[in-house]
C-alpha positions, 0 to 999 in steps of 0.5 A, spaced: 845 872 192 846 869 199 853 866 201 853 859 201 853 854 207 860 852 208 862 845 210 867 842 213 867 834 210 870 829 217 871 822 215 877 818 215 874 814 208 876 817 202 871 814 198 865 816 204 869 824 203 869 824 196 861 821 195 859 826 200 863 832 197 859 831 190 853 832 192 854 838 197 858 841 191 852 840 187 847 844 190 849 852 188 847 854 196 853 850 199 860 849 198 865 844 201 871 848 204 875 843 206 876 836 208 880 832 215 882 825 215 880 825 223 878 828 229 884 830 232 885 835 225 879 839 226 882 843 230 886 846 224 881 845 219 875 849 223 881 854 224 883 854 217 876 853 212 873 857 217 866 852 216 859 854 218 858 846 218 862 840 220 860 833 218 863 829 223 864 822 222 863 818 228 868 812 228 876 814 226 882 811 229 885 817 233 881 822 236 873 820 235 867 824 232 865 824 239 871 826 242 872 832 237 865 834 237 865 836 245 872 840 243 870 844 238 863 845 241 867 848 247 869 853 244 866 860 242 863 861 235 865 853 234 861 851 228 855 847 228 856 839 228 852 834 224 853 827 226 855 821 221 852 815 224 850 808 221 843 803 224 850 799 228 852 807 231 845 808 235 848 808 242 853 814 239 848 818 238 845 821 244 852 821 247 854 825 240 848 830 241 849 830 249 857 833 245 854 838 243 852 835 236 847 839 232 842 833 230 845 827 226 844 823 219 845 817 217 850 815 211 845 812 206 840 819 208 838 820 200 842 826 197 836 831 197 836 830 204 843 831 206 843 837 202 837 839 206 840 838 213 845 842 212 841 847 211 837 846 216 842 847 221 846 853 218 839 856 219 840 854 227 835 849 227 836 841 229 836 835 225 830 832 228 824 833 224 826 827 218 822 821 218 828 816 220 830 822 225 824 820 228 824 813 228 831 814 232 829 819 238 823 814 238 828 808 239 832 812 244 826 813 247 827 807 253 833 809 254 830 816 257 824 813 260 823 818 266 824 815 274 821 818 280 825 824 280 823 826 274 817 829 278 821 835 280 823 837 274 817 836 271 814 840 275 819 846 275 819 846 267 812 847 267 813 853 272 818 856 268 814 856 262 807 859 259 803 855 256 803 856 249 811 855 250 809 849 254 806 846 247 811 849 242 816 845 246 812 839 247 811 839 239 818 840 238 820 834 242 815 831 237 820 832 231 816 837 228 819 843 224 818 850 225 815 850 219 810 844 222 808 846 229 806 853 226 801 849 222 799 845 228 799 851 232 796 855 226 801 860 227 807 863 223 814 860 222 817 866 226 812 866 231 815 859 232 822 861 232 821 866 238 817 861 243 823 856 241 829 862 243 824 864 249 824 856 252 831 855 250 833 861 255 829 860 260 831 853 261 838 854 260 839 850 254 844 850 248 839 848 242 833 844 240 837 838 240 838 838 248 830 841 249 829 834 246 832 831 250 830 833 257 822 833 254 824 826 255 827 826 261 822 829 264 816 825 261 813 830 258 812 826 252 814 819 251 815 814 245 807 811 247 805 818 245 
């Protein structure tokens, strides 16, 4: 049996931490290894507990989740970060992704989806597949509307990628998981994973989230697709 996914909870609300801990600890392949009540505590907690995934609240009193995520993800060997948000904090989501978060979940996410989200991030994927996340991508698409300066960037991306890689990027930006892309293109999930890796390398991107943001910015896809 493989080692459980190690999770660090970061939230200033004790009830939220208790609820998250109860949900995650019920999964046999997930272990909550520590908690922090503020972004300022994150570096020390990460060093102490060595988590694979950090569940990070945004709004905290001293150091917020955005600053904590940026600091954490700038370090070599940093764990993945899932940002926890609410609909009234939507404006923070893109900033969180740019700071290095691998994805985000709503605080009212159903327990099964929360656990699956942690597993997804631990596998090296991003949380852009669930329907609720797709709706948030659509919400931000207006802010990512391509400008007159986007055309050269789009041409550069098109030239850099093979036709199949470009196709995978389009599906990735539409919010599809590896399995869903594989089904659409009639290839294996492992082949999709290889294509995604090539895309990130060729475009010098850190992760799938950056690839999605880039696709919207250059007009490769849009919320009207």
